[in-house]
N, CA, C and O of each residue as an XYZ file, in Angstrom:
588
protein
N       0.824     -1.201      0.000
C       0.000      0.000      0.000
C       0.864      1.258      0.000
O       0.520      2.225     -0.680
N       1.948      1.279      0.723
C       2.829      2.432      0.749
C       3.437      2.685     -0.619
O       3.548      3.840     -1.029
N       3.832      1.651     -1.335
C       4.415      1.798     -2.658
C       3.405      2.430     -3.607
O       3.761      3.310     -4.391
N       2.171      1.999     -3.546
C       1.122      2.558     -4.389
C       0.920      4.043     -4.102
O       0.781      4.844     -5.026
N       0.903      4.418     -2.791
C       0.755      5.824     -2.427
C       1.910      6.662     -2.971
O       1.692      7.777     -3.446
N       3.109      6.149     -2.908
C       4.281      6.876     -3.400
C       4.183      7.079     -4.900
O       4.496      8.161     -5.395
N       3.757      6.064     -5.631
C       3.625      6.186     -7.079
C       2.540      7.191     -7.451
O       2.689      7.927     -8.426
N       1.461      7.230     -6.693
C       0.404      8.201     -6.962
C       0.947      9.618     -6.762
O       0.656     10.512     -7.557
N       1.713      9.817     -5.731
C       2.300     11.138     -5.479
C       3.263     11.494     -6.597
O       3.248     12.623     -7.087
N       4.098     10.555     -7.008
C       5.049     10.828     -8.086
C       4.330     11.168     -9.380
O       4.742     12.091    -10.082
N       3.274     10.453     -9.712
C       2.505     10.742    -10.923
C       1.873     12.121    -10.829
O       1.866     12.864    -11.810
N       1.344     12.472     -9.669
C       0.733     13.792     -9.484
C       1.782     14.891     -9.636
O       1.504     15.929    -10.237
N       2.976     14.677     -9.105
C       4.031     15.680     -9.220
C       4.482     15.846    -10.667
O       4.687     16.968    -11.130
N       4.636     14.734    -11.381
C       5.046     14.799    -12.782
C       3.954     15.467    -13.610
O       4.250     16.276    -14.490
N       2.718     15.139    -13.339
C       1.604     15.736    -14.066
C       1.567     17.246    -13.858
O       1.378     17.998    -14.814
N       1.746     17.697    -12.615
C       1.735     19.131    -12.318
C       2.913     19.834    -12.986
O       2.774     20.969    -13.442
N       4.070     19.174    -13.049
C       5.266     19.777    -13.632
C       5.149     19.924    -15.144
O       5.793     20.800    -15.721
N       4.352     19.097    -15.795
C       4.242     19.166    -17.256
C       3.102     20.059    -17.733
O       3.007     20.333    -18.929
N       2.249     20.514    -16.847
C       1.161     21.414    -17.240
C       1.720     22.782    -17.602
O       2.649     23.278    -16.965
N       1.152     23.369    -18.611
C       1.566     24.717    -19.004
C       1.040     25.704    -17.972
O      -0.150     25.698    -17.656
N       1.931     26.564    -17.437
C       1.463     27.550    -16.458
C       0.501     28.548    -17.103
O       0.492     28.727    -18.321
N      -0.298     29.186    -16.268
C      -1.186     30.238    -16.774
C      -0.370     31.509    -17.000
O       0.657     31.717    -16.353
N      -0.822     32.340    -17.903
C      -0.137     33.608    -18.179
C      -0.258     34.520    -16.958
O      -1.327     34.599    -16.354
N       0.809     35.199    -16.593
C       0.756     36.125    -15.457
C      -0.171     37.310    -15.737
O      -0.423     37.652    -16.892
N      -0.666     37.922    -14.684
C      -1.469     39.141    -14.772
C      -0.626     40.282    -14.216
O      -0.165     40.209    -13.077
N      -0.421     41.322    -14.995
C       0.409     42.452    -14.580
C      -0.319     43.281    -13.526
O      -1.542     43.413    -13.553
N       0.466     43.841    -12.589
C      -0.099     44.638    -11.497
C       0.384     46.089    -11.493
O      -0.423     47.015    -11.407
N       1.702     46.284    -11.585
C       2.233     47.624    -11.376
C       3.557     47.788    -12.121
O       4.349     46.847    -12.175
N       3.809     48.965    -12.697
C       2.947     50.129    -12.745
C       1.715     49.877    -13.617
O       1.761     49.072    -14.548
N       0.630     50.562    -13.315
C      -0.609     50.341    -14.058
C      -0.452     50.659    -15.542
O       0.386     51.473    -15.928
N      -1.254     50.019    -16.350
C      -1.222     50.238    -17.790
C      -1.517     51.711    -18.086
O      -2.498     52.272    -17.600
N      -0.656     52.316    -18.885
C      -0.845     53.713    -19.281
C      -0.377     54.731    -18.256
O      -0.596     55.928    -18.444
N       0.263     54.291    -17.177
C       0.721     55.218    -16.134
C       1.711     56.230    -16.717
O       2.510     55.911    -17.598
N       1.631     57.460    -16.199
C       2.492     58.553    -16.646
C       3.244     59.089    -15.432
O       2.707     59.094    -14.325
N       4.470     59.537    -15.629
C       5.260     60.089    -14.530
C       5.880     59.014    -13.659
O       6.148     59.247    -12.480
N       6.109     57.845    -14.225
C       6.676     56.719    -13.477
C       8.165     56.973    -13.218
O       8.871     57.511    -14.071
N       8.614     56.591    -12.067
C      10.014     56.744    -11.662
C      10.961     56.131    -12.693
O      10.585     55.216    -13.426
N      12.179     56.637    -12.741
C      13.198     56.063    -13.624
C      13.759     54.765    -13.055
O      14.568     54.096    -13.698
N      13.327     54.414    -11.848
C      13.736     53.153    -11.211
C      12.495     52.422    -10.694
O      12.365     52.202     -9.489
N      11.591     52.047    -11.587
C      10.332     51.437    -11.137
C      10.497     49.979    -10.718
O      11.474     49.315    -11.065
N       9.517     49.508     -9.967
C       9.408     48.091     -9.644
C       8.241     47.537    -10.453
O       7.113     48.013    -10.329
N       8.513     46.534    -11.277
C       7.455     45.862    -12.024
C       6.938     44.716    -11.167
O       7.728     44.007    -10.543
N       5.617     44.525    -11.126
C       5.065     43.416    -10.345
C       3.889     42.787    -11.088
O       3.213     43.438    -11.884
N       3.667     41.511    -10.807
C       2.606     40.735    -11.436
C       2.146     39.660    -10.473
O       2.816     39.383     -9.478
N       0.999     39.049    -10.764
C       0.455     38.009     -9.890
C       1.164     36.682    -10.164
O       1.623     36.438    -11.280
N       1.251     35.836     -9.153
C       1.826     34.500     -9.377
C       0.938     33.707    -10.341
O      -0.286     33.836    -10.318
N       1.559     32.899    -11.176
C       0.826     32.057    -12.129
C       0.740     30.642    -11.606
O       1.691     30.118    -11.028
N      -0.400     30.037    -11.814
C      -0.599     28.648    -11.425
C       0.378     27.765    -12.193
O       0.434     27.816    -13.422
N       1.146     26.957    -11.470
C       2.097     26.035    -12.079
C       3.431     26.645    -12.447
O       4.256     25.975    -13.070
N       3.670     27.895    -12.083
C       4.925     28.558    -12.454
C       6.047     28.260    -11.476
O       5.853     28.260    -10.261
N       7.233     28.004    -12.037
C       8.439     27.852    -11.230
C       9.337     29.083    -11.383
O      10.138     29.385    -10.498
N       9.200     29.790    -12.507
C       9.988     30.998    -12.741
C       9.279     31.873    -13.770
O       8.278     31.481    -14.370
N       9.838     33.082    -13.956
C       9.226     34.065    -14.854
C      10.287     34.698    -15.749
O      11.475     34.718    -15.426
N       9.822     35.209    -16.876
C      10.665     35.941    -17.825
C       9.991     37.286    -18.075
O       8.792     37.349    -18.346
N      10.775     38.363    -17.980
C      10.259     39.722    -18.156
C      10.950     40.367    -19.350
O      12.157     40.216    -19.540
N      10.182     41.077    -20.140
C      10.727     41.869    -21.234
C      10.226     43.303    -21.119
O       9.068     43.543    -20.779
N      11.116     44.253    -21.408
C      10.805     45.678    -21.426
C      11.355     46.230    -22.738
O      12.513     45.995    -23.086
N      10.515     46.964    -23.460
C      10.925     47.481    -24.769
C      10.414     48.892    -24.987
O       9.555     49.386    -24.256
N      10.964     49.528    -26.012
C      10.514     50.863    -26.400
C       9.441     50.806    -27.474
O       8.974     51.846    -27.940
N       9.043     49.596    -27.873
C       8.001     49.457    -28.890
C       7.095     48.284    -28.545
O       7.497     47.361    -27.837
N       5.861     48.330    -29.055
C       4.878     47.298    -28.752
C       5.227     45.946    -29.349
O       4.760     44.918    -28.858
N       6.034     45.926    -30.390
C       6.426     44.667    -31.020
C       7.616     43.996    -30.340
O       8.004     42.891    -30.719
N       8.195     44.653    -29.341
C       9.334     44.141    -28.578
C      10.548     43.862    -29.473
O      11.288     42.903    -29.255
N      10.737     44.724    -30.486
C      11.933     44.613    -31.317
C      13.044     45.516    -30.780
O      14.214     45.340    -31.118
N      12.665     46.488    -29.938
C      13.644     47.395    -29.324
C      13.737     47.099    -27.829
O      13.411     47.947    -26.999
N      14.184     45.894    -27.495
C      14.294     45.500    -26.082
C      15.339     46.340    -25.364
O      16.431     46.570    -25.884
N      14.997     46.791    -24.177
C      15.960     47.509    -23.342
C      16.297     46.695    -22.100
O      17.277     46.976    -21.410
N      15.465     45.671    -21.816
C      15.716     44.804    -20.664
C      15.010     43.480    -20.890
O      13.886     43.436    -21.389
N      15.688     42.398    -20.514
C      15.076     41.074    -20.532
C      15.772     40.223    -19.490
O      16.999     40.210    -19.399
N      14.980     39.515    -18.708
C      15.552     38.600    -17.721
C      14.631     37.403    -17.559
O      13.416     37.549    -17.422
N      15.223     36.225    -17.577
C      14.489     34.979    -17.366
C      14.985     34.337    -16.080
O      16.011     34.737    -15.528
N      14.254     33.346    -15.613
C      14.662     32.618    -14.409
C      14.340     33.317    -13.106
O      14.888     32.963    -12.062
N      13.460     34.303    -13.150
C      13.090     35.026    -11.926
C      12.200     34.146    -11.053
O      11.206     33.596    -11.528
N      12.552     34.016     -9.796
C      11.761     33.200     -8.880
C      10.692     34.015     -8.153
O       9.835     33.448     -7.475
N      10.739     35.344     -8.292
C       9.775     36.213     -7.605
C       8.850     36.875     -8.624
O       9.064     36.772     -9.832
N       7.834     37.548     -8.128
C       6.871     38.217     -9.003
C       7.076     39.734     -9.021
O       6.140     40.494     -9.271
N       8.305     40.161     -8.754
C       8.659     41.580     -8.868
C      10.089     41.684     -9.377
O      10.900     40.772     -9.218
N      10.365     42.808     -9.985
C      11.748     43.110    -10.369
C      11.939     44.614    -10.341
O      11.080     45.369    -10.796
N      13.081     45.047     -9.798
C      13.428     46.465     -9.744
C      14.271     46.810    -10.967
O      15.247     46.125    -11.272
N      13.891     47.860    -11.651
C      14.632     48.317    -12.818
C      15.397     49.589    -12.476
O      15.061     50.283    -11.517
N      16.414     49.888    -13.255
C      17.187     51.116    -13.070
C      17.677     51.591    -14.428
O      17.755     50.818    -15.383
N      18.005     52.869    -14.498
C      18.604     53.420    -15.699
C      17.650     53.703    -16.842
O      18.079     53.809    -17.991
N      16.366     53.829    -16.551
C      15.427     54.152    -17.622
C      15.566     55.624    -18.003
O      15.995     56.451    -17.198
N      15.204     55.928    -19.219
C      15.305     57.294    -19.719
C      14.051     58.099    -19.377
O      12.956     57.542    -19.309
N      14.208     59.408    -19.161
C      13.028     60.237    -18.881
C      12.163     60.443    -20.120
O      12.656     60.433    -21.247
N      10.882     60.628    -19.893
C       9.899     60.953    -20.933
C       9.832     59.919    -22.061
O       9.626     60.275    -23.221
N      10.005     58.644    -21.719
C       9.953     57.559    -22.712
C       8.801     56.632    -22.343
O       8.591     56.337    -21.167
N       8.057     56.174    -23.346
C       7.025     55.171    -23.124
C       7.657     53.796    -23.298
O       8.250     53.493    -24.332
N       7.517     52.979    -22.271
C       8.043     51.608    -22.268
C       6.877     50.624    -22.277
O       5.799     50.911    -21.756
N       7.111     49.471    -22.874
C       6.131     48.389    -22.939
C       6.732     47.186    -22.231
O       7.921     46.900    -22.372
N       5.888     46.471    -21.456
C       6.417     45.320    -20.732
C       5.440     44.171    -20.705
O       4.228     44.354    -20.826
N       5.995     42.972    -20.543
C       5.193     41.756    -20.483
C       5.971     40.691    -19.727
O       7.185     40.789    -19.552
N       5.237     39.664    -19.280
C       5.830     38.596    -18.468
C       5.296     37.253    -18.949
O       4.137     37.140    -19.348
N       6.148     36.246    -18.906
C       5.767     34.872    -19.218
C       6.189     33.986    -18.044
O       7.193     34.257    -17.386
N       5.427     32.937    -17.789
C       5.732     32.003    -16.696
C       6.270     30.697    -17.281
O       5.909     30.303    -18.390
N       7.136     30.036    -16.519
C       7.712     28.745    -16.918
C       7.491     27.731    -15.810
O       7.610     28.054    -14.629
N       7.170     26.503    -16.195
C       7.046     25.457    -15.181
C       8.415     24.819    -14.930
O       9.418     25.269    -15.483
N       8.460     23.779    -14.101
C       9.725     23.153    -13.721
C      10.452     22.517    -14.900
O      11.672     22.361    -14.856
N       9.731     22.150    -15.941
C      10.357     21.531    -17.115
C      10.697     22.543    -18.206
O      11.184     22.166    -19.272
N      10.442     23.833    -17.945
C      10.765     24.872    -18.913
C       9.675     25.151    -19.925
O       9.912     25.845    -20.913
N       8.472     24.615    -19.692
C       7.344     24.892    -20.585
C       6.821     26.286    -20.250
O       6.532     26.600    -19.096
N       6.705     27.119    -21.295
C       6.323     28.519    -21.086
C       4.833     28.741    -21.269
O       4.177     28.089    -22.082
N       4.320     29.679    -20.489
C       2.933     30.139    -20.677
C       2.892     31.087    -21.856
O       3.927     31.415    -22.435
N       1.706     31.522    -22.210
C       1.574     32.628    -23.147
C       2.119     33.874    -22.438
O       2.246     33.897    -21.214
N       2.434     34.890    -23.213
C       2.815     36.164    -22.614
C       1.601     36.775    -21.928
O       0.461     36.537    -22.325
N       1.859     37.548    -20.916
C       0.792     38.346    -20.302
C       0.318     39.354    -21.335
O       0.894     39.460    -22.418
N      -0.733     40.094    -21.001
C      -1.086     41.223    -21.854
C       0.068     42.217    -21.781
O       0.806     42.239    -20.797
N       0.224     43.018    -22.790
C       1.291     44.025    -22.806
C       0.761     45.309    -22.192
O      -0.299     45.805    -22.572
N       1.509     45.837    -21.241
C       1.174     47.120    -20.631
C       2.254     48.122    -20.980
O       3.368     47.756    -21.355
N       1.906     49.391    -20.851
C       2.884     50.457    -21.094
C       2.868     51.449    -19.940
O       1.893     51.547    -19.194
N       3.957     52.172    -19.812
C       4.049     53.294    -18.874
C       5.032     54.296    -19.450
O       5.906     53.945    -20.242
N       4.878     55.550    -19.040
C       5.767     56.615    -19.482
C       6.514     57.154    -18.276
O       5.918     57.474    -17.247
N       7.823     57.248    -18.419
C       8.650     57.706    -17.303
C       8.506     59.211    -17.094
O       8.064     59.948    -17.976
N       8.886     59.629    -15.918
C       8.760     61.026    -15.514
C       9.629     61.939    -16.373
O      10.632     61.525    -16.955
N       9.205     63.178    -16.424
C       9.988     64.210    -17.103
C      10.985     64.727    -16.089
O      10.615     65.059    -14.962
N      12.226     64.797    -16.474
C      13.210     65.369    -15.552
C      13.604     66.734    -16.074
O      13.782     66.927    -17.276
N      13.738     67.670    -15.167
C      14.141     69.019    -15.539
C      15.570     69.224    -15.077
O      15.952     68.753    -14.005
N      16.361     69.923    -15.875
C      17.744     70.152    -15.453
C      17.790     71.025    -14.208
O      16.935     71.886    -13.998
N      18.781     70.790    -13.410
C      18.959     71.597    -12.204
C      19.252     73.034    -12.616
O      19.983     73.277    -13.576
N      18.679     73.980    -11.887
C      18.933     75.378    -12.255
C      20.417     75.698    -12.094
O      21.055     75.292    -11.123
N      20.950     76.433    -13.066
C      22.364     76.787    -12.980
C      22.503     78.043    -12.120
O      21.658     78.936    -12.164
N      23.549     78.095    -11.362
C      23.796     79.232    -10.488
C      24.737     80.181    -11.205
O      25.868     79.818    -11.528
N      24.283     81.371    -11.447
C      25.096     82.371    -12.122
C      25.464     83.458    -11.117
O      24.628     83.919    -10.341
N      26.725     83.853    -11.151
C      27.190     84.900    -10.243
C      26.995     86.303    -10.824
O      27.191     87.292    -10.116
N      26.619     86.402    -12.078
C      26.457     87.717    -12.699
C      25.454     88.601    -11.963
O      25.779     89.756    -11.687
N      24.239     88.118    -11.626
C      23.310     89.000    -10.904
C      23.835     89.406     -9.526
O      23.610     90.530     -9.076
N      24.522     88.504     -8.875
C      25.066     88.807     -7.549
C      26.138     89.877     -7.662
O      26.183     90.814     -6.864
N      27.000     89.728     -8.661
C      28.071     90.708     -8.848
C      27.482     92.079     -9.207
O      27.974     93.110     -8.749
N      26.430     92.080    -10.024
C      25.800     93.347    -10.410
C      25.204     94.044     -9.188
O      25.346     95.257     -9.033
N      24.539     93.279     -8.324
C      23.970     93.869     -7.111
C      25.057     94.396     -6.177
O      24.905     95.454     -5.568
N      26.146     93.651     -6.074
C      27.249     94.104     -5.218
C      27.842     95.399     -5.760
O      28.145     96.313     -4.993
N      28.009     95.481     -7.074
C      28.557     96.699     -7.686
C      27.612     97.866     -7.473
O      28.053     98.973     -7.167
N      26.324     97.633     -7.628
C      25.336     98.680     -7.409
C      25.371     99.144     -5.961
O      25.331    100.344     -5.690
N      25.445     98.216     -5.048
C      25.505     98.571     -3.631
C      26.750     99.363     -3.305
O      26.718    100.295     -2.500
N      27.852     98.985     -3.937
C      29.102     99.696     -3.725
C      29.002    101.125     -4.259
O      29.474    102.072     -3.631
N      28.379    101.260     -5.430
C      28.211    102.587     -6.017
C      27.274    103.435     -5.168
O      27.550    104.616     -4.961
N      26.187    102.877     -4.675
C      25.254    103.619     -3.836
C      25.953    104.051     -2.558
O      25.768    105.169     -2.077
N      26.757    103.151     -2.021
C      27.489    103.486     -0.802
C      28.470    104.613     -1.016
O      28.624    105.503     -0.179
N      29.132    104.555     -2.162
C      30.094    105.612     -2.459
C      29.376    106.950     -2.680
O      29.821    107.997     -2.208
N      28.264    106.887     -3.402
C      27.498    108.118     -3.657
C      26.934    108.625     -2.338
O      26.969    109.827     -2.071
N      26.427    107.746     -1.530
C      25.882    108.147     -0.220
C      26.973    108.764      0.642
O      26.728    109.742      1.348
N      28.166    108.204      0.591
C      29.285    108.733      1.346
C      29.674    110.122      0.873
O      29.990    111.006      1.670
N      29.644    110.293     -0.437
C      29.995    111.585     -1.005
C      28.983    112.649     -0.644
O      29.352    113.765     -0.281
N      27.707    112.311     -0.742
C      26.670    113.280     -0.452
C      26.672    113.644      1.028
O      26.317    114.764      1.397
N      27.065    112.714      1.859
C      27.080    113.042      3.280
C      28.209    114.017      3.610
O      28.089    114.810      4.545
N      29.277    113.964      2.867
C      30.395    114.856      3.136
C      30.145    116.253      2.592
O      30.763    117.207      3.064
N      29.291    116.399      1.651
C      29.069    117.684      1.014
C      28.272    118.587      1.862
O      27.994    119.719      1.468
């Protein structure tokens, strides 16, 4: 009886490992989000039967201009860095089971990164002009007081 139970468990494990995982559902950043950080965290829901995930990020909907791709992720989030400002990115995720069978891709979502403004430059010209004016006023004031 114990041998039979072990074989049933082994068959169930093999059966589960060969099933195609379900496609992940994207969570964040939301589809169409604007003003997203240049270092966003992408997240999605766990897929039934998934052992790992593959993420793609591109500058086009056809994913011919990939800017990031990583497979073998054991978690349902990934932190990105180095994205460009004011760019629309497209992303999708696929799940893999223990035997490497892939799910369909998730739906494709997009987000646009934040606009960055250059830091204001500090110019000494206005300060120098005010100092010169103050010096001239002081000199004129000094002269008028002596007269």
